[in-house]
C-alpha positions in Angstrom: -5.6 13.9 -6.2 -6.0 16.9 -3.8 -3.1 19.3 -3.3 -3.0 18.2 0.4 -2.1 14.7 -0.6 0.6 15.6 -3.1 4.2 14.9 -2.1 5.6 17.8 -4.2 4.3 21.0 -5.7 3.6 21.2 -9.4 6.8 22.0 -11.3 9.0 20.8 -8.6 12.0 18.4 -9.1 11.0 14.8 -10.1 12.8 13.3 -7.1 10.1 15.0 -4.9 7.6 12.6 -6.4 9.5 9.5 -5.3 9.6 8.3 -1.8 10.8 5.0 -0.1 8.1 2.7 1.3 7.8 -0.8 2.7 5.0 -2.7 1.1 3.4 -6.1 1.1 2.8 -7.2 -2.5 0.2 -9.8 -3.5 1.6 -10.7 -6.9 2.5 -14.3 -6.1 -1.0 -15.1 -4.8 -3.5 -15.8 -7.6 -6.6 -15.8 -5.4 -5.8 -12.2 -4.3 -5.2 -11.1 -7.9 -8.5 -12.6 -9.0 -10.3 -10.8 -6.2 -8.7 -7.5 -7.1 -9.7 -8.0 -10.7 -13.3 -8.3 -9.6 -12.9 -5.0 -7.7 -11.5 -3.3 -10.9 -14.4 -4.6 -12.9 -16.8 -2.8 -10.7 -14.7 0.4 -10.6 -14.4 0.6 -14.4 -18.0 1.9 -14.5 -17.0 4.8 -12.3 -13.8 6.1 -13.8 -15.2 9.6 -13.7 -14.9 9.6 -9.9 -12.3 6.9 -9.1 -9.1 5.6 -10.7 -8.8 1.8 -10.5 -5.4 0.5 -9.3 -3.7 -1.6 -11.9 -2.8 -5.2 -11.0 1.0 -4.4 -11.1 0.5 -1.5 -8.6 -1.6 -3.4 -6.0 -0.1 -3.3 -2.5 -0.6 -2.8 1.2 1.6 -0.1 2.7 3.2 -1.2 6.0 5.4 1.8 6.5 6.2 5.2 4.8 9.8 6.2 5.0 11.2 9.8 4.9 13.1 10.8 1.7 16.2 11.3 3.8 17.7 9.2 6.6 18.8 10.2 10.0 22.1 11.5 8.6 20.4 13.6 6.0 21.3 11.2 3.2 18.8 10.7 0.4 17.2 7.2 0.7 17.8 5.8 -2.8 18.3 2.3 -4.1 21.8 1.9 -2.6 20.6 3.2 0.8 17.7 0.7 0.9 20.0 -2.1 0.0 22.3 -1.3 2.9 19.3 -1.1 5.2 17.8 -4.4 4.1 20.0 -6.9 6.2 19.4 -4.9 9.3 15.7 -4.8 8.9 15.8 -8.6 8.1 17.2 -9.2 11.6 14.1 -7.7 13.2 11.7 -9.7 10.9 13.6 -12.9 11.4 11.6 -13.6 14.6 8.2 -13.3 12.9 6.8 -16.3 11.2 4.7 -15.9 8.0 1.0 -15.6 8.8 -2.4 -15.6 7.2 -4.6 -12.6 6.6 -8.1 -11.9 5.3 -8.8 -9.1 2.9 -12.1 -7.4 2.5 -15.0 -6.8 2.1 -14.5 -3.8 -0.1 -16.0 -0.4 0.8 -15.9 3.2 -0.3 -14.1 5.7 1.8 -13.8 9.5 1.5 -10.8 9.2 -0.9 -10.6 5.6 -2.1 -12.2 2.3 -2.6 -10.5 0.2 0.1 -10.4 -3.3 1.6 -9.6 -3.6 5.2 -7.1 -6.4 6.1 -7.2 -8.7 9.2 -6.2 -9.9 11.8 -5.3 -6.6 13.5 -3.1 -8.0 16.2 -0.6 -9.8 13.9 -0.5 -6.9 11.5 0.2 -4.5 14.3 3.1 -6.7 15.5 4.5 -6.8 12.0 4.3 -3.0 11.9 6.1 -2.6 15.2 8.9 -5.0 14.3 9.3 -3.3 10.9 9.5 0.1 12.5 12.2 -1.1 14.9 14.2 -2.6 12.0 14.0 0.7 10.1 15.1 2.6 13.2 18.0 0.2 13.6 19.0 0.8 10.0 18.9 4.6 10.5 15.8 5.2 8.4 13.3 7.8 9.4 9.7 6.5 9.6 6.4 8.3 9.7 4.8 9.2 13.1 3.8 6.1 15.0 0.2 5.0 14.7 -1.6 4.0 17.9 -2.8 1.0 16.0 -1.8 -0.1 12.5 -4.6 0.1 9.9 -4.1 -2.6 7.4 -5.8 -1.9 4.1 -5.5 -2.2 0.3 -6.8 0.4 -2.1 -8.6 -0.8 -5.1 -9.0 2.7 -6.5 -8.2 6.3 -5.7 -10.7 9.1 -5.7 -10.4 11.3 -8.7 -12.6 14.3 -7.8 -14.5 15.6 -4.9 -18.1 14.4 -5.0 -19.4 17.8 -4.0 -22.4 18.1 -6.4 -25.7 16.2 -6.2 -24.9 14.2 -9.3 -21.4 13.2 -8.2 -22.7 12.4 -4.7 -25.3 10.1 -6.2 -22.6 8.4 -8.3 -20.5 7.9 -5.1 -23.4 6.4 -3.3 -24.1 4.0 -6.1 -20.4 3.0 -6.1 -20.5 2.3 -2.4 -23.6 0.2 -2.9 -22.1 -1.8 -5.7 -18.9 -2.4 -3.8 -20.9 -3.6 -0.8 -22.9 -6.2 -2.7 -21.0 -6.8 -6.0 -18.5 -9.4 -4.6 -21.1 -11.5 -2.8 -20.5 -14.4 -2.5 -16.8 -14.1 -2.0 -16.5 -10.7 -0.4 -13.3 -11.7 1.4 -10.1 -13.5 0.3 -7.4 -15.2 2.2 -3.7 -14.5 1.7 -0.3 -15.1 3.4 2.3 -12.5 4.4 5.7 -14.2 4.1 7.8 -11.2 3.0 7.8 -7.4 2.6 9.4 -5.2 -0.1 11.5 -2.2 0.1 10.5 0.0 -2.8 10.8 3.4 -4.3 7.2 4.6 -4.8 6.3 7.3 -7.3 3.2 9.5 -7.0 1.7 10.8 -10.3 -1.0 13.4 -9.7 -1.7 13.7 -13.4 -2.7 10.1 -13.7 -3.9 9.8 -10.1 -1.7 6.8 -9.6 1.0 5.4 -7.3 3.6 3.1 -9.0 6.7 1.6 -7.5 10.1 0.0 -8.3 11.0 -3.0 -6.3 14.4 -2.7 -4.6 14.7 -5.6 -2.1 12.4 -8.4 -0.7 12.8 -9.2 3.0 11.4 -12.5 4.2 9.7 -13.1 7.5 11.1 -15.8 9.7 14.4 -17.3 8.7 13.7 -17.4 5.0 16.0 -15.5 2.7 14.3 -14.6 -0.5 16.3 -13.0 -3.3 15.1 -9.8 -4.9 13.6 -10.2 -8.3 
């Protein structure tokens, strides 16, 4: 994990490693979990250059939230719980919808799967941002168009030697053909999760603690 991607400097306070996010989680969808397991199987041969994402940590980021809200208060569990009903009001007008995940590919810093359809995902993104603003939470700069993607693994080192570049090329080739047939998988987005996500540069991982589930449409789903 490069220094540019780290949320806090080495030796800084632990709270600097934790930031609030809004995620879509696939853990109630067996077909998606089976698909991601196939991705991990390919990546396990390349752990010298990429860290596979564990099943429990699989997610799609919908929005990154600032560590402090508009009043300067730290966004912790209690603050997210207070924000949840307000965000829910914005998402109540969106019905659950289907998505397609994949095919997998290798990017500059991760093994990723793009998520479709773009229009519905962008609408979800805009509604969520409006809800977060209503709740007094500070969001990241607005994207011109939301890029839906799931990371199957995070780059571990810069592939800046001939040997590592060759390894990276081989990984990209295996990701491109290794899941055929079945290079895509269908899923449903029916809820989002407010979480506290932790970045661990030492293990090159992102983990999270679930705080509150927010259903799309008129559904009210209790937090686990």
